[in-house]
ROSE-4610 file (N, C-alpha, C; in Angstrom, 1 decimal, always signed):
// ROSE-4610
residu = [X/X/X/X/X/X/X/X/X/X/X/X/X/X/X/X/X/X/X/X/X/X/X/X/X/X/X/X/X/X/X/X/X/X/X/X/X/X/X/X/X/X/X/X/X/X/X/X/X/X/X/X/X/X/X/X/X/X/X/X/X/X/X/X/X/X/X/X/X/X/X/X/X/X/X/X/X/X/X/X/X/X/X/X/X/X/X/X/X/X/X/X/X/X/X/X/X/X/X/X/X/X/X/X/X/X/X/X/X/X/X/X/X/X/X/X/X/X/X/X/X/X/X/X/X/X/X/X/X/X/X/X/X/X/X/X/X/X/X/X/X/X/X/X/X/X/X/X/X/X/X/X/X/X/X/X/X/X/X/X/X/X/X/X/X/X/X/X/X/X/X/X/X/X/X/X/X/X/X/X/X/X/X/X/X/X/X/X/X/X/X/X/X/X/X/X/X/X/X/X/X/X/X/X/X/X/X/X/X/X/X/X/X/X/X/X/X/X/X/X/X/X/X/X/X/X/X/X/X/X/X/X/X/X/X/X/X/X/X/X/X/X/X/X/X/X/X/X/X/X/X/X/X/X/X/X/X/X/X/X/X/X/X/X/X/X/X/X/X/X/X/X/X/X/X/X/X/X/X/X/X/X/X/X/X/X/X/X/X/X/X/X/X/X/X/X/X/X/X/X/X/X/X/X/X/X/X/X/X]
num = [1/1/1/2/2/2/3/3/3/4/4/4/5/5/5/6/6/6/7/7/7/8/8/8/9/9/9/10/10/10/11/11/11/12/12/12/13/13/13/14/14/14/15/15/15/16/16/16/17/17/17/18/18/18/19/19/19/20/20/20/21/21/21/22/22/22/23/23/23/24/24/24/25/25/25/26/26/26/27/27/27/28/28/28/29/29/29/30/30/30/31/31/31/32/32/32/33/33/33/34/34/34/35/35/35/36/36/36/37/37/37/38/38/38/39/39/39/40/40/40/41/41/41/42/42/42/43/43/43/44/44/44/45/45/45/46/46/46/47/47/47/48/48/48/49/49/49/50/50/50/51/51/51/52/52/52/53/53/53/54/54/54/55/55/55/56/56/56/57/57/57/58/58/58/59/59/59/60/60/60/61/61/61/62/62/62/63/63/63/64/64/64/65/65/65/66/66/66/67/67/67/68/68/68/69/69/69/70/70/70/71/71/71/72/72/72/73/73/73/74/74/74/75/75/75/76/76/76/77/77/77/78/78/78/79/79/79/80/80/80/81/81/81/82/82/82/83/83/83/84/84/84/85/85/85/86/86/86/87/87/87/88/88/88/89/89/89/90/90/90/91/91/91/92/92/92/93/93/93/94/94/94/95/95/95/96/96/96/97/97/97/98/98/98/99/99/99/100/100/100/101/101/101/102/102/102/103/103/103]
x = [+0.8/+0.0/+0.9/+2.1/+3.0/+3.1/+3.1/+3.2/+1.8/+0.8/-0.6/-1.0/-0.5/-0.9/-0.6/+0.4/+0.7/+1.9/+1.7/+2.7/+3.9/+3.6/+4.7/+5.5/+4.8/+5.6/+6.4/+5.9/+6.6/+7.9/+7.8/+9.0/+10.0/+9.5/+10.3/+11.0/+10.3/+11.0/+12.1/+11.8/+12.8/+14.0/+13.8/+14.9/+15.7/+15.0/+15.7/+16.5/+16.0/+16.8/+18.0/+17.9/+19.0/+20.1/+19.7/+20.6/+21.3/+20.5/+21.1/+22.0/+21.6/+22.3/+23.1/+22.8/+23.5/+24.4/+24.1/+24.8/+26.3/+26.6/+28.0/+28.8/+28.1/+28.8/+29.0/+28.0/+28.1/+29.3/+29.3/+30.4/+31.8/+31.8/+33.1/+33.7/+32.9/+33.4/+33.5/+33.0/+33.0/+33.8/+34.0/+34.6/+36.1/+36.8/+38.2/+38.2/+39.4/+39.6/+38.9/+38.3/+38.0/+36.7/+35.9/+34.7/+34.8/+35.9/+36.1/+36.3/+37.1/+37.3/+36.0/+35.2/+33.9/+33.0/+33.0/+32.2/+32.8/+34.1/+34.7/+34.3/+34.3/+33.9/+32.4/+31.6/+30.2/+30.0/+30.7/+30.5/+31.1/+32.2/+32.7/+31.7/+31.1/+30.1/+28.9/+28.4/+27.3/+27.6/+28.7/+29.1/+29.3/+30.0/+30.2/+28.9/+27.9/+26.6/+25.8/+26.0/+25.2/+25.9/+27.2/+27.9/+27.3/+26.7/+26.1/+25.0/+24.1/+23.0/+23.6/+24.6/+25.2/+25.8/+26.5/+27.0/+25.9/+24.8/+23.7/+23.2/+23.2/+22.8/+23.9/+25.1/+26.2/+26.8/+26.8/+27.3/+28.7/+29.5/+30.8/+30.6/+31.5/+31.4/+31.2/+31.7/+31.6/+30.2/+29.3/+27.8/+27.3/+28.0/+27.6/+27.7/+28.5/+28.6/+27.4/+26.5/+25.4/+24.2/+24.3/+23.2/+22.7/+23.5/+22.9/+22.1/+22.4/+21.6/+20.2/+20.2/+19.0/+18.1/+18.7/+18.0/+17.4/+18.1/+17.6/+16.4/+16.6/+15.5/+14.2/+14.5/+13.3/+12.7/+13.4/+12.9/+12.1/+12.6/+11.9/+10.6/+10.6/+9.4/+8.4/+8.8/+7.9/+7.2/+8.0/+7.4/+6.4/+6.8/+5.9/+4.6/+4.7/+3.5/+2.6/+3.3/+2.5/+1.8/+2.5/+1.8/+0.7/+0.8/-0.3/-1.5/-1.2/-2.3/-3.0/-2.2/-2.8/-3.6/-3.2/-4.0/-5.2/-5.4/-6.5/-6.4/-5.1/-4.9/-4.4/-3.9/-3.4/-2.4/-2.0/-1.1/-1.7/-1.0/-1.6/-1.0/-1.8/-1.4/-2.3/-1.8/-2.6/-3.8/-3.5/-4.5/-5.6/-5.4/-6.4/-5.7/-6.4/-5.9/-6.1/-5.0/-5.0/-5.3/-5.0/-5.2/-5.7/-6.9/-7.5/-7.6/-7.6/-7.6/-9.0/-8.9/-10.1/-10.7/-12.0/-12.8/-12.4]
y = [-1.2/+0.0/+1.3/+1.1/+2.3/+2.9/+2.1/+2.6/+3.0/+2.8/+3.1/+2.4/+1.3/+0.4/+1.2/+2.1/+2.9/+2.2/+2.0/+1.5/+2.5/+3.8/+4.8/+4.8/+4.7/+4.6/+3.3/+2.2/+1.0/+1.2/+1.7/+2.0/+2.9/+3.9/+4.9/+4.2/+3.3/+2.6/+1.7/+1.0/+0.0/+0.8/+1.9/+2.7/+3.3/+3.7/+4.2/+3.1/+1.9/+0.7/+0.5/+0.5/+0.3/+1.4/+2.6/+3.8/+3.7/+3.5/+3.6/+2.4/+1.2/+0.0/-0.7/-0.6/-1.4/-0.6/+0.6/+1.4/+1.5/+1.7/+1.9/+0.6/-0.6/-1.8/-2.0/-1.7/-1.7/-0.9/+0.4/+1.3/+0.8/+0.2/-0.3/-1.4/-2.2/-3.3/-2.9/-1.7/-1.4/-0.1/+0.8/+2.1/+2.1/+3.0/+3.3/+4.5/+5.0/+6.3/+7.4/+8.4/+8.6/+7.9/+7.4/+6.8/+5.6/+4.8/+3.7/+4.2/+5.3/+5.9/+6.4/+7.0/+7.5/+6.3/+5.3/+4.1/+3.4/+3.3/+2.8/+3.5/+4.8/+5.7/+5.4/+5.4/+5.1/+3.7/+2.7/+1.4/+1.4/+2.1/+2.2/+2.8/+3.9/+4.6/+3.7/+3.1/+2.2/+1.0/+0.4/-0.7/-0.2/+1.0/+1.5/+1.8/+2.3/+2.7/+1.4/+0.4/-0.9/-1.7/-1.4/-2.2/-2.1/-1.0/-0.8/-1.8/-2.0/-3.0/-4.4/-4.7/-6.0/-6.3/-5.4/-5.6/-5.8/-5.0/-5.2/-6.6/-7.3/-8.7/-9.7/-9.2/-10.0/-10.8/-10.2/-10.9/-10.2/-10.9/-10.4/-9.2/-8.3/-7.1/-7.4/-8.5/-8.8/-8.9/-9.2/-9.3/-7.9/-6.9/-5.5/-5.4/-6.3/-6.3/-6.9/-7.5/-8.2/-7.3/-6.0/-5.1/-5.0/-5.0/-5.0/-6.2/-7.4/-8.6/-8.4/-7.8/-7.5/-6.6/-5.6/-4.7/-5.4/-6.3/-7.1/-8.0/-8.6/-9.4/-8.5/-7.4/-6.5/-6.0/-5.7/-5.3/-6.4/-7.6/-8.8/-9.0/-9.0/-9.2/-8.1/-6.9/-5.8/-6.0/-6.5/-6.8/-8.0/-9.0/-10.1/-9.7/-8.8/-8.3/-7.5/-6.7/-5.9/-6.8/-7.8/-8.7/-9.4/-9.9/-10.6/-9.6/-8.4/-7.4/-7.2/-7.1/-6.8/-8.1/-9.2/-10.5/-10.7/-9.8/-9.8/-10.7/-11.1/-12.0/-11.2/-10.0/-9.3/-10.0/-9.4/-10.1/-11.2/-12.4/-13.6/-13.7/-14.0/-14.2/-15.3/-16.4/-17.5/-17.8/-17.8/-18.2/-17.2/-16.0/-14.9/-13.8/-13.2/-12.0/-10.8/-10.1/-8.9/-7.6/-7.6/-6.3/-6.7/-7.1/-7.5/-6.3/-6.5/-5.4/-4.7/-3.4/-2.6/-2.4/-2.2/-1.8/-2.0]
z = [+0.0/+0.0/+0.0/+0.3/+0.3/-1.1/-2.1/-3.5/-4.0/-3.2/-3.6/-4.9/-5.1/-6.3/-7.6/-7.6/-8.8/-9.6/-10.9/-11.7/-11.8/-11.8/-11.9/-10.6/-9.5/-8.2/-8.1/-8.6/-8.7/-9.5/-10.6/-11.5/-10.8/-10.2/-9.4/-8.3/-7.6/-6.5/-7.0/-8.1/-8.6/-9.1/-9.8/-10.3/-9.1/-8.0/-6.8/-6.2/-6.1/-5.6/-6.4/-7.7/-8.6/-8.4/-8.4/-8.3/-7.0/-5.9/-4.6/-4.2/-4.6/-4.1/-5.1/-6.4/-7.4/-8.4/-8.7/-9.6/-9.3/-8.0/-7.6/-7.9/-7.6/-7.9/-9.4/-10.2/-11.6/-12.1/-11.6/-12.0/-11.5/-10.3/-9.8/-10.7/-11.3/-12.2/-13.7/-14.1/-15.5/-15.8/-14.9/-15.2/-14.8/-15.5/-15.1/-14.2/-13.9/-13.1/-13.9/-13.3/-11.9/-11.5/-12.4/-12.1/-11.1/-11.3/-10.3/-8.9/-8.8/-7.5/-6.8/-7.6/-7.1/-6.7/-7.5/-7.1/-5.9/-5.7/-4.5/-3.3/-3.4/-2.3/-1.9/-2.9/-2.7/-2.0/-2.5/-1.9/-0.4/-0.2/+1.1/+2.1/+1.7/+2.5/+2.8/+1.7/+1.8/+2.8/+2.7/+3.6/+5.0/+5.2/+6.5/+7.2/+6.5/+7.2/+7.5/+6.7/+7.0/+8.1/+8.3/+9.3/+10.7/+11.0/+12.4/+12.5/+11.5/+11.6/+11.7/+10.9/+10.9/+12.3/+12.9/+14.2/+15.3/+15.1/+16.1/+16.1/+15.0/+14.9/+15.2/+15.6/+16.0/+14.8/+13.6/+12.5/+12.1/+11.4/+10.9/+10.0/+10.0/+9.1/+7.7/+7.2/+5.8/+5.3/+6.2/+5.8/+5.4/+5.7/+5.2/+3.7/+3.1/+1.6/+0.9/+1.7/+1.1/+0.9/+1.3/+1.1/-0.3/-1.4/-2.7/-3.0/-2.4/-2.6/-2.0/-0.8/-0.1/-1.0/-1.6/-2.5/-3.7/-4.3/-5.4/-4.9/-3.8/-3.2/-3.0/-2.3/-2.0/-3.3/-4.4/-5.6/-6.2/-6.2/-6.7/-5.9/-4.6/-3.8/-4.1/-4.3/-4.6/-6.0/-6.9/-8.3/-8.2/-7.4/-7.3/-6.6/-5.6/-4.9/-5.9/-6.7/-7.7/-8.7/-9.2/-10.2/-9.6/-8.3/-7.6/-7.5/-7.2/-7.1/-8.4/-9.5/-10.8/-11.3/-10.8/-11.1/-10.2/-9.3/-8.4/-7.2/-6.9/-5.7/-4.5/-4.7/-3.5/-2.7/-1.6/-0.7/+0.0/+0.0/+0.7/+2.1/+3.1/+4.4/+5.0/+5.4/+5.9/+5.0/+3.7/+2.7/+2.4/+2.9/+2.7/+1.9/+1.0/+0.3/+1.1/+1.3/+2.2/+1.4/+0.1/-0.7/-2.0/-2.1/-3.4/-4.3/-5.6/-6.5/-6.4/-6.4/-6.4/-7.8/-7.8/-9.0/-10.3]
């Protein structure tokens, strides 16, 4: 419901996930200097900020590098939820549809 069942907001959210969590990694592996340096800085900042949450759960710092995978999973789950809504099934919980398609 956060995206208000809007296709445009869905696309904006997916683009936002890509730009925020994946673009730096893509640039890291494909660009030369100075783009590589900028990508490295972005990845370092992203990893450093996620390290606090990783430490809170008692995990090794290297788990902070998995944040892009979480973003991909979240994007996938968001798309699956949108498709289920468009097919009239809504979100399923305990065999019941929570957000059936309106009108």
